[in-house]
MIDOMAR-389142 format. One record per residue: x, y, z of N, C-alpha, C, O in turn; residue number from 1. Coordinates in steps of 0.001 Angstrom, whole numbers, plus 500000, padded with zeros to 6 digits. Layout:
MIDOMAR-389142
n.east,n.north,n.up,ca.east,ca.north,ca.up,c.east,c.north,c.up,o.east,o.north,o.up,k
X,Y,Z,X,Y,Z,X,Y,Z,X,Y,Z,NUM $
...
end
This chain:
MIDOMAR-389142
n.east,n.north,n.up,ca.east,ca.north,ca.up,c.east,c.north,c.up,o.east,o.north,o.up,k
436438,249345,611231,437527,249536,612190,438655,250394,611630,439327,251103,612378,1 $
438864,250331,610317,439998,251031,609717,439863,252542,609810,440855,253257,609672,2 $
438631,253050,610045,438471,254497,610123,439247,255097,611287,439611,256272,611248,3 $
439506,254297,612329,440302,254795,613448,441722,255121,612997,442344,256048,613515,4 $
442226,254367,612041,443563,254623,611505,443528,255824,610572,444430,256661,610595,5 $
442479,255909,609743,442365,257036,608823,442241,258367,609532,442660,259396,609002,6 $
441663,258358,610735,441493,259597,611506,442693,259904,612396,442714,260936,613065,7 $
443679,259032,612411,444830,259209,613297,445955,259947,612584,446330,259597,611465,8 $
446489,260970,613240,447610,261697,612636,448900,260892,612661,449880,261269,612019,9 $
448907,259783,613400,450107,258949,613488,450128,257848,612431,451197,257445,611972,10 $
448953,257362,612047,448900,256149,611227,448117,256292,609924,447980,255313,609191,11 $
447599,257483,609615,446724,257601,608445,447426,257214,607147,446770,256778,606200,12 $
448746,257365,607087,449473,257010,605859,449466,255505,605615,449757,255053,604508,13 $
449132,254727,606650,449110,253268,606516,447688,252717,606428,447481,251517,606608,14 $
446713,253572,606156,445318,253127,606176,445072,251962,605222,444414,250992,605598,15 $
445584,252038,604007,445364,250960,603036,446020,249662,603493,445437,248586,603357,16 $
447233,249764,604035,447916,248566,604533,447132,247928,605675,446999,246706,605741,17 $
446620,248758,606566,445886,248244,607724,444588,247569,607289,444206,246548,607861,18 $
443915,248113,606300,442688,247485,605798,442961,246070,605306,442200,245147,605596,19 $
444049,245905,604561,444410,244578,604051,444699,243626,605209,444246,242481,605207,20 $
445452,244105,606195,445808,243262,607338,444585,242888,608164,444472,241751,608623,21 $
443675,243826,608355,442466,243552,609137,441582,242518,608455,441067,241608,609105,22 $
441409,242659,607154,440587,241691,606418,441166,240287,606535,440432,239307,606658,23 $
442491,240206,606495,443129,238892,606620,442995,238346,608034,442775,237149,608217,24 $
443125,239213,609036,443066,238762,610427,441685,238253,610814,441561,237170,611386,25 $
440652,239023,610508,439312,238663,610978,438744,237457,610238,437742,236886,610667,26 $
439370,237067,609137,438907,235877,608406,439879,234707,608526,439702,233683,607866,27 $
440891,234851,609356,441905,233803,609504,441394,232718,610457,441377,232907,611673,28 $
440984,231595,609896,440437,230507,610706,441503,229753,611487,441180,228958,612369,29 $
442768,229995,611171,443836,229282,611879,444149,229900,613236,444834,229280,614050,30 $
443661,231109,613493,443989,231780,614756,443438,231052,615982,444206,230787,616907,31 $
442138,230714,616037,441630,230084,617264,442222,228717,617553,442707,228471,618658,32 $
442189,227830,616576,442663,226463,616812,444177,226355,616779,444751,225418,617335,33 $
444820,227307,616132,446273,227267,616055,446930,228098,617134,447406,227563,618136,34 $
446957,229405,616934,447733,230270,617816,447104,230441,619192,447820,230421,620193,35 $
445777,230609,619270,445157,230848,620569,445356,229654,621500,445812,229804,622633,36 $
445008,228468,621004,445147,227266,621825,446608,227004,622165,446924,226568,623273,37 $
447499,227270,621211,448928,227070,621455,449426,227999,622557,450198,227585,623422,38 $
448985,229252,622524,449398,230217,623547,448920,229792,624926,449690,229821,625886,39 $
447658,229398,625033,447121,228976,626327,447825,227727,626832,448046,227578,628034,40 $
448180,226822,625912,448919,225620,626312,450315,225983,626803,450801,225413,627779,41 $
450960,226933,626126,452287,227379,626557,452241,228023,627937,453203,227947,628702,42 $
451118,228655,628245,450957,229298,629550,450533,228314,630631,450382,228688,631795,43 $
450341,227057,630246,449947,226056,631223,448490,226103,631598,448104,225573,632639,44 $
447661,226733,630766,446236,226825,631059,445535,225523,630667,445888,224934,629645,45 $
444566,225060,631436,443781,223880,631039,442980,224170,629777,442616,225316,629514,46 $
442712,223142,629008,442048,223322,627714,440660,223946,627849,440200,224633,626937,47 $
439993,223711,628977,438650,224275,629138,438671,225805,629248,437637,226450,629078,48 $
439846,226389,629531,439950,227849,629604,439748,228503,628244,439457,229696,628159,49 $
439905,227718,627179,439826,228281,625837,438489,228964,625594,438434,229997,624927,50 $
437406,228399,626131,436080,228980,625920,435945,230361,626552,435052,231123,626179,51 $
436817,230697,627503,436764,232016,628133,437234,233115,627192,437006,234297,627451,52 $
437888,232733,626103,438462,233714,625186,437737,233782,623848,437943,234721,623079,53 $
436896,232801,623566,436168,232802,622309,434875,233593,622478,434108,233346,623408,54 $
434635,234540,621581,433422,235349,621612,432418,234747,620640,432714,234579,619457,55 $
431237,234424,621141,430203,233809,620309,429127,234832,619955,428752,235672,620774,56 $
428646,234745,618734,427546,235577,618273,426276,234732,618277,426278,233596,617801,57 $
425201,235285,618811,423952,234537,618931,422929,235059,617920,422793,236266,617718,58 $
422226,234142,617301,421155,234490,616372,420019,233490,616558,420220,232393,617081,59 $
418838,233879,616128,417665,233023,616314,417136,232571,614948,416996,233365,614018,60 $
416853,231288,614864,416250,230722,613663,415069,229867,614106,415225,228717,614515,61 $
413883,230465,614011,412701,229779,614523,412785,229651,616031,412959,230647,616735,62 $
412663,228432,616529,412760,228180,617966,414190,227886,618405,414448,227667,619588,63 $
415114,227883,617453,416501,227548,617764,417331,228810,617945,417146,229798,617235,64 $
418240,228763,618898,419213,229838,619090,420560,229323,618605,421111,228370,619157,65 $
421074,229955,617580,422326,229522,616977,423491,230263,617615,423425,231472,617837,66 $
424533,229546,617900,425734,230115,618510,426906,229909,617558,427309,228777,617292,67 $
427441,230994,617057,428560,230908,616122,429662,231861,616543,429401,232916,617122,68 $
430874,231487,616252,432025,232336,616545,432553,232916,615240,432501,232243,614210,69 $
433058,234141,615253,433682,234684,614050,434846,233789,613622,435399,233066,614451,70 $
435224,233825,612350,436325,232969,611883,437602,233127,612697,438321,232154,612926,71 $
437888,234365,613139,439130,234610,613876,439021,234215,615344,440025,234221,616057,72 $
437805,233868,615816,437635,233410,617185,437318,234487,618196,436990,234175,619340,73 $
437406,235751,617806,437094,236827,618746,436424,237958,617988,436562,238069,616770,74 $
435702,238792,618710,435048,239952,618125,435919,241167,618436,435954,241617,619581,75 $
436621,241703,617441,437558,242800,617722,436849,244007,618326,435720,244325,617953,76 $
437515,244672,619258,436974,245914,619801,436948,246955,618690,437590,246785,617653,77 $
436203,248032,618914,435974,249016,617856,437274,249559,617262,437370,249766,616052,78 $
438259,249786,618107,439516,250383,617647,440625,249350,617483,441803,249671,617636,79 $
440250,248116,617174,441246,247051,617024,442295,247390,615971,443428,246916,616051,80 $
441928,248205,614988,442883,248583,613938,444130,249240,614514,445207,249165,613923,81 $
443982,249886,615669,445131,250555,616280,446140,249560,616839,447278,249936,617122,82 $
445745,248295,617005,446692,247261,617418,447464,246706,616229,448446,245982,616398,83 $
447021,247044,615039,447659,246560,613816,448567,247627,613209,449640,247316,612692,84 $
448135,248874,613275,448844,249958,612592,450316,250103,612979,451139,250320,612089,85 $
450695,249996,614261,452108,250216,614605,453089,249269,613926,454250,249631,613738,86 $
452654,248059,613551,453595,247136,612902,454022,247664,611544,455061,247257,611023,87 $
453235,248568,610958,453599,249141,609662,454831,250034,609767,455474,250328,608759,88 $
455161,250467,610988,456382,251252,611185,457627,250375,611164,458734,250882,610985,89 $
457465,249079,611343,458625,248191,611451,459056,247614,610116,460234,247303,609935,90 $
458133,247463,609175,458458,246894,607870,457404,247320,606859,456248,247552,607212,91 $
457812,247421,605604,456880,247776,604542,456395,246584,603756,455593,246735,602834,92 $
456870,245384,604105,456482,244164,603416,455175,243633,604008,455094,243389,605211,93 $
454163,243455,603177,452844,243043,603663,452880,241682,604340,452206,241470,605348,94 $
453664,240757,603789,453759,239422,604384,454361,239507,605784,453872,238865,606713,95 $
455418,240297,605933,456041,240458,607247,455106,241193,608205,455043,240870,609392,96 $
454387,242176,607688,453431,242895,608528,452370,241949,609079,452029,242010,610260,97 $
451850,241073,608218,450817,240149,608682,451380,239135,609670,450715,238764,610637,98 $
452605,238693,609424,453220,237743,610354,453338,238359,611744,453066,237695,612744,99 $
453741,239621,611809,453858,240309,613096,452486,240537,613730,452291,240268,614915,100 $
451539,241034,612935,450208,241340,613468,449509,240079,613975,448892,240099,615040,101 $
449601,238991,613223,448934,237754,613647,449620,237139,614863,448959,236560,615725,102 $
450957,237264,614935,451677,236732,616096,451319,237510,617360,451089,236912,618411,103 $
451272,238840,617263,450894,239656,618418,449452,239367,618841,449148,239291,620031,104 $
448576,239208,617860,447180,238894,618170,447060,237526,618818,446339,237358,619802,105 $
447771,236545,618262,447683,235181,618770,448344,234971,620114,447982,234049,620845,106 $
449320,235820,620458,450008,235678,621735,449438,236597,622816,449376,236221,623986,107 $
449020,237805,622418,448676,238809,623422,447287,239420,623259,446468,239365,624176,108 $
447025,240003,622087,445851,240870,621975,444534,240127,622115,443570,240704,622616,109 $
444451,238863,621691,443175,238156,621832,442795,237992,623298,441627,237760,623613,110 $
443768,238110,624194,443508,237981,625624,442950,239269,626228,442697,239336,627431,111 $
442758,240294,625388,442182,241557,625843,440920,241926,625072,440328,242974,625328,112 $
440500,241081,624134,439366,241406,623275,438075,240816,623831,437558,239835,623296,113 $
437568,241390,624869,436330,240894,625458,436472,240700,626956,437482,241096,627538,114 $
435472,240094,627590,435506,239893,629052,436414,238727,629434,435945,237720,629964,115 $
437689,238861,629171,438651,237795,629431,439208,237905,630847,439114,238969,631460,116 $
439784,236829,631377,440372,236898,632724,441454,237970,632834,441521,238682,633835,117 $
442305,238088,631804,443389,239073,631868,442865,240502,631907,443403,241341,632630,118 $
441823,240783,631136,441276,242137,631134,440639,242463,632480,440781,243579,632978,119 $
439941,241504,633067,439340,241707,634386,440415,241951,635436,440289,242854,636262,120 $
441464,241150,635402,442529,241289,636392,443293,242598,636208,443682,243243,637182,121 $
443505,242987,634936,444167,244260,634671,443346,245435,635172,443895,246394,635714,122 $
442027,245364,634993,441150,246427,635480,441213,246523,637001,441249,247621,637557,123 $
441226,245381,637666,441311,245365,639124,442643,245937,639598,442688,246693,640568,124 $
443718,245577,638919,445035,246091,639288,445099,247598,639111,445616,248301,639980,125 $
444584,248104,638000,444570,249550,637763,443799,250271,638860,444270,251274,639398,126 $
442622,249766,639191,441796,250401,640213,442506,250442,641567,442429,251441,642283,127 $
443190,249366,641909,443874,249320,643202,445064,250275,643223,445337,250910,644242,128 $
445766,250376,642104,446930,251259,642058,446525,252728,642161,447122,253479,642932,129 $
445520,253145,641395,445139,254558,641447,444491,254898,642784,444635,256019,643271,130 $
443779,253947,643383,443180,254199,644695,444253,254362,645761,444069,255103,646726,131 $
445370,253673,645586,446451,253747,646568,447370,254939,646326,447793,255599,647275,132 $
447686,255221,645051,448713,256210,644731,448154,257580,644369,448868,258578,644470,133 $
446900,257650,643953,446297,258944,643611,444844,258972,644077,443940,259171,643266,134 $
444610,258773,645378,443222,258682,645865,442426,259959,645654,441236,259905,645344,135 $
443075,261110,645820,442365,262376,645661,441879,262583,644239,440735,262978,644016,136 $
442756,262316,643276,442384,262491,641869,441314,261492,641458,440379,261841,640737,137 $
441448,260247,641916,440459,259223,641572,439091,259569,642154,438066,259414,641492,138 $
439089,260042,643404,437827,260404,644058,437192,261616,643366,435982,261641,643139,139 $
438008,262612,643036,437502,263815,642364,436891,263459,641009,435845,263984,640627,140 $
437559,262566,640296,437088,262202,638962,435788,261407,639034,434876,261620,638234,141 $
435708,260489,639999,434519,259640,640095,433301,260410,640615,432224,260358,640021,142 $
433483,261116,641719,432339,261691,642422,431998,263104,641948,430822,263453,641843,143 $
433006,263910,641665,432740,265283,641243,432474,265373,639749,431531,266033,639313,144 $
433318,264701,638968,433201,264784,637513,432357,263663,636918,432044,263682,635728,145 $
431984,262673,637757,431148,261558,637302,431766,260829,636104,431087,260520,635125,146 $
433061,260567,636209,433780,259863,635144,434750,258882,635782,435562,259267,636623,147 $
434669,257632,635392,435530,256612,635990,436912,256612,635343,437011,256603,634116,148 $
437982,256623,636141,439326,256496,635566,439495,255214,634760,440278,255171,633811,149 $
438759,254169,635139,438879,252895,634435,438406,252998,632991,438878,252261,632126,150 $
437483,253903,632733,437024,254085,631347,438193,254483,630449,438349,253948,629351,151 $
439000,255408,630913,440173,255821,630143,441166,254676,630019,441713,254425,628945,152 $
441392,253986,631128,442385,252911,631138,442022,251796,630167,442891,251275,629469,153 $
440750,251428,630118,440340,250346,629227,440540,250729,627764,440908,249885,626947,154 $
440303,251983,627432,440550,252437,626057,442028,252310,625710,442375,251892,624605,155 $
442890,252666,626643,444331,252568,626392,444774,251112,626300,445502,250731,625384,156 $
444331,250311,627252,444800,248925,627344,444362,248109,626138,445165,247376,625561,157 $
443094,248229,625751,442581,247399,624657,443106,247828,623296,442930,247105,622315,158 $
443744,248983,623218,444362,249411,621959,445882,249492,622067,446542,250041,621184,159 $
446432,248951,623139,447882,248919,623282,448530,250285,623372,449716,250426,623074,160 $
447764,251311,623784,448245,252693,623901,448673,253263,622549,449405,254252,622501,161 $
448228,252653,621457,448698,253043,620131,448300,254462,619751,449060,255157,619076,162 $
447128,254898,620173,446680,256232,619806,447191,257290,620773,447356,258446,620383,163 $
447443,256927,622009,447878,257904,623006,449348,258263,622860,449706,259440,622907,164 $
450201,257265,622684,451645,257476,622681,452181,257762,621287,451534,257483,620279,165 $
453378,258325,621260,454121,258434,620011,454437,257023,619517,454708,256147,620339,166 $
454412,256768,618201,454655,255407,617693,455940,254763,618191,455975,253555,618424,167 $
456990,255547,618357,458243,254979,618865,458050,254451,620280,458543,253373,620614,168 $
457336,255204,621113,457089,254771,622481,456120,253586,622534,456209,252751,623434,169 $
455210,253515,621583,454323,252349,621497,455146,251086,621293,454919,250074,621956,170 $
456101,251149,620377,456939,249981,620100,457844,249653,621286,458143,248484,621529,171 $
458282,250669,622024,459071,250425,623237,458233,249658,624259,458703,248690,624857,172 $
456993,250097,624452,456099,249420,625398,455821,247993,624957,455852,247075,625776,173 $
455554,247798,623688,455273,246458,623183,456497,245556,623302,456364,244357,623546,174 $
457672,246121,623131,458897,245332,623281,459038,244833,624720,459387,243675,624947,175 $
458767,245704,625682,458793,245293,627089,457726,244237,627366,457965,243278,628099,176 $
456562,244420,626780,455466,243465,626964,455853,242082,626450,455579,241074,627101,177 $
456486,242037,625291,456916,240753,624730,457979,240101,625602,457994,238880,625760,178 $
458870,240913,626171,459909,240364,627048,459284,239700,628274,459701,238613,628674,179 $
458292,240349,628866,457612,239755,630018,456767,238553,629608,456583,237620,630390,180 $
456256,238579,628384,455469,237440,627906,456345,236192,627780,455894,235085,628075,181 $
457587,236367,627344,458514,235231,627265,458702,234623,628649,458689,233401,628804,182 $
458876,235476,629653,459029,234994,631034,457756,234300,631506,457810,233272,632182,183 $
456622,234867,631145,455333,234291,631527,455184,232886,630955,454710,231977,631637,184 $
455592,232712,629697,455498,231403,629052,456464,230418,629697,456124,229252,629902,185 $
457662,230886,630017,458656,230007,630639,458176,229487,631985,458423,228331,632328,186 $
457488,230336,632753,456999,229933,634070,455779,229016,633975,455483,228266,634904,187 $
455067,229087,632828,453863,228272,632626,452923,228372,633829,452451,227359,634345,188 $
452663,229580,634260,451823,229769,635438,450369,229942,635027,450048,230908,634335,189 $
449469,229030,635433,448067,229129,635055,447410,230367,635653,447428,230585,636864,190 $
446824,231178,634756,446232,232449,635170,447159,233171,636135,446784,233499,637261,191 $
448377,233410,635667,449428,233918,636540,449096,235273,637137,449600,235619,638205,192 $
448245,236051,636454,447891,237350,637013,447221,237202,638365,447414,238027,639258,193 $
446437,236152,638510,445715,235944,639763,446674,235750,640932,446368,236142,642058,194 $
447838,235145,640669,448779,234924,641757,449271,236246,642324,449517,236363,643525,195 $
449414,237243,641452,449852,238542,641935,448816,239185,642831,449159,239818,643830,196 $
447540,239027,642480,446481,239571,643317,446436,238859,644657,446230,239485,645697,197 $
446632,237538,644626,446645,236790,645876,447830,237187,646740,447751,237174,647969,198 $
448937,237543,646081,450130,237904,646831,449922,239179,647636,450643,239430,648602,199 $
448928,239995,647240,448633,241207,647989,447889,240907,649284,447780,241768,650157,200 $
447381,239694,649403,446638,239288,650595,447611,238684,651607,448203,237639,651334,201 $
447790,239317,652769,448759,238803,653747,448411,237421,654277,449283,236735,654811,202 $
447153,236992,654144,446746,235680,654651,446976,234555,653650,446749,233387,653964,203 $
447429,234904,652437,447628,233888,651406,449063,233376,651453,449990,234178,651337,204 $
449285,232067,651618,450651,231532,651594,451256,231669,650203,450596,231366,649209,205 $
452511,232124,650124,453155,232375,648844,453973,231197,648357,454433,231191,647216,206 $
454163,230190,649215,454959,229043,648805,454251,228273,647696,453060,227975,647783,207 $
455008,227963,646661,454471,227181,645556,453757,227994,644500,453364,227447,643469,208 $
453574,229314,644730,452937,230138,643719,453931,230457,642607,455116,230636,642888,209 $
453483,230533,641351,454383,230895,640262,454985,232274,640489,454347,233150,641073,210 $
456227,232462,640022,456927,233711,640268,456621,234776,639226,456721,235967,639522,211 $
456252,234377,638015,456038,235343,636945,454593,235822,636924,453678,235002,636853,212 $
454370,237123,636983,453004,237634,636861,452565,237612,635402,453358,237309,634510,213 $
451319,237930,635172,450804,238011,633810,451480,239171,633086,451545,240281,633615,214 $
451981,238919,631886,452671,239960,631126,451752,241145,630848,452203,242290,630822,215 $
450478,240876,630641,449543,241944,630312,449255,242860,631495,448619,243902,631339,216 $
449722,242473,632673,449647,243404,633809,450418,244682,633524,450092,245744,634055,217 $
451437,244579,632689,452243,245753,632363,451381,246865,631783,451640,248044,632024,218 $
450353,246495,631018,449479,247498,630422,448702,248250,631499,448560,249471,631435,219 $
448204,247517,632483,447461,248153,633572,448374,249024,634429,447982,250108,634862,220 $
449592,248544,634669,450547,249318,635467,450909,250612,634755,450999,251667,635382,221 $
451118,250531,633440,451471,251738,632695,450296,252711,632645,450492,253924,632727,222 $
449084,252190,632511,447904,253060,632547,447815,253784,633886,447507,254974,633936,223 $
448085,253063,634965,448077,253687,636289,449188,254721,636413,449004,255756,637052,224 $
450337,254447,635806,451454,255394,635857,451071,256718,635207,451396,257785,635728,225 $
450389,256652,634078,449955,257874,633396,448973,258646,634272,449083,259864,634412,226 $
448018,257938,634856,447017,258609,635685,447657,259237,636916,447356,260380,637259,227 $
448532,258502,637577,449185,259018,638785,450068,260212,638441,450116,261188,639189,228 $
450761,260137,637316,451639,261229,636887,450849,262518,636666,451337,263609,636961,229 $
449646,262392,636153,448844,263574,635851,447773,263836,636910,446881,264658,636702,230 $
447860,263147,638028,446859,263303,639085,446703,264745,639561,445569,265188,639746,231 $
447799,265511,639773,447618,266902,640215,446783,267727,639239,446000,268580,639659,232 $
446946,267478,637943,446152,268212,636949,444706,267729,636938,443788,268512,636695,233 $
444503,266433,637201,443137,265897,637267,442357,266592,638376,441181,266911,638201,234 $
442996,266827,639502,442322,267449,640643,441911,268886,640351,441029,269427,641019,235 $
442545,269511,639354,442190,270888,638995,441144,270956,637882,440682,272042,637531,236 $
440773,269807,637328,439766,269785,636266,438382,270078,636847,438049,269623,637941,237 $
437590,270838,636108,436260,271216,636591,435134,270558,635802,433963,270739,636134,238 $
435469,269808,634776,434446,269144,633973,434998,267927,633258,436210,267728,633176,239 $
434086,267115,632742,434495,265901,632027,435348,266238,630808,436310,265534,630503,240 $
434992,267311,630115,435752,267685,628924,437197,268012,629266,438111,267719,628495,241 $
437395,268621,630430,438758,268952,630846,439596,267690,631009,440749,267642,630582,242 $
439009,266668,631631,439734,265416,631850,440029,264724,630528,441153,264283,630289,243 $
439017,264631,629670,439211,263967,628383,440250,264697,627547,441043,264069,626846,244 $
440246,266014,627620,441250,266794,626895,442642,266575,627478,443627,266499,626744,245 $
442714,266475,628799,443994,266265,629469,444651,264967,629027,445865,264910,628832,246 $
443838,263922,628871,444383,262613,628526,444286,262291,627034,444542,261157,626629,247 $
443922,263266,626224,443794,263007,624787,445125,263081,624058,445266,262542,622961,248 $
446091,263741,624659,447405,263916,624024,448466,263305,624921,448528,263592,626117,249 $
449302,262457,624332,450349,261822,625132,451654,261668,624394,452474,260818,624741,250 $
451859,262502,623358,453079,262338,622562,454341,262636,623359,455431,262217,622969,251 $
454207,263356,624475,455380,263677,625285,455644,262630,626367,456645,262722,627078,252 $
454770,261646,626500,454939,260611,627524,456010,259611,627111,456056,259186,625957,253 $
456868,259236,628050,457934,258269,627803,457683,257026,628659,457413,257125,629856,254 $
457773,255882,628037,457380,254637,628687,458278,254288,629863,457789,254106,630978,255 $
459565,254194,629637,460476,253725,630691,460489,254643,631916,460387,254142,633036,256 $
460609,255966,631753,460578,256824,632945,459278,256711,633736,459300,256746,634966,257 $
458151,256577,633047,456877,256468,633758,456772,255158,634526,456272,255134,635650,258 $
457241,254066,633921,457225,252788,634630,458157,252822,635835,457823,252307,636902,259 $
459327,253431,635660,460253,253559,636791,459642,254428,637885,459830,254173,639074,260 $
458912,255450,637468,458286,256357,638428,457275,255627,639308,457300,255762,640531,261 $
456387,254852,638684,455342,254201,639483,455888,253025,640278,455383,252731,641361,262 $
456907,252349,639764,457428,251168,640451,458371,251517,641597,458420,250808,642602,263 $
459126,252620,641444,460173,252899,642428,459982,254190,643210,460526,254331,644305,264 $
459219,255134,642669,459059,256410,643359,457670,256556,643975,457533,256808,645172,265 $
456652,256395,643146,455286,256591,643649,454931,255572,644721,454311,255918,645726,266 $
455323,254308,644512,454981,253271,645489,455795,253386,646767,455397,252867,647810,267 $
456948,254074,646689,457790,254224,647872,457424,255459,648683,457869,255620,649819,268 $
456611,256329,648093,456258,257578,648778,455317,257310,649946,454913,258243,650640,269 $
end
């Protein structure tokens, strides 16, 4: 996983630090029973939901099928190192770096590492937003270029936009994410993202529904903001390489203006 950091022009100077942090994270047995369960309890999730977040590895021994989970409780996505590297910009102390990386993983990132409810809901939200706000670009990309916009979005979301954005903007986005996560915990809304999807249905009564949406929805909304912002250029692309090249560089993207754009301008148009 660390090779993603070594190949990055933003984080390659921290490659050795990230390797140390990754080795500690993936072997930390306290994450599943400690931080993961604690986070789900803080969110008001029933204990049986915990199995939805644990990734099991299957192996065969004779007639028996063995089911084991990695020590950290989840199987990191290929570019998981990019979720660790940005913390190296905040402090040079390894102990502090690990405290930040493990806290972010235990509160947020483990909820995106695999077929989790939050990742499914975020994907659905992204698809609905781009279909509503940039239908022409989404249709052109899917049918003409044979490339799903969701493929790009999932790469951004599961890596916290660490490779796409400038490191300063990555930390700005993560700061906003943590602020919404505090609200999410305070509301203790079980699978709170689902309430937002239900709220889009005019036949669903809103009384008694939790007020705070899932904090990780912010990642899907920001992914949609980037796509909608560049939709006119997407419509002019003539091949898959053009699209991938268009979205490969994002150092000029600013988090707050893009979020304001999709929330107050694009949706009002």
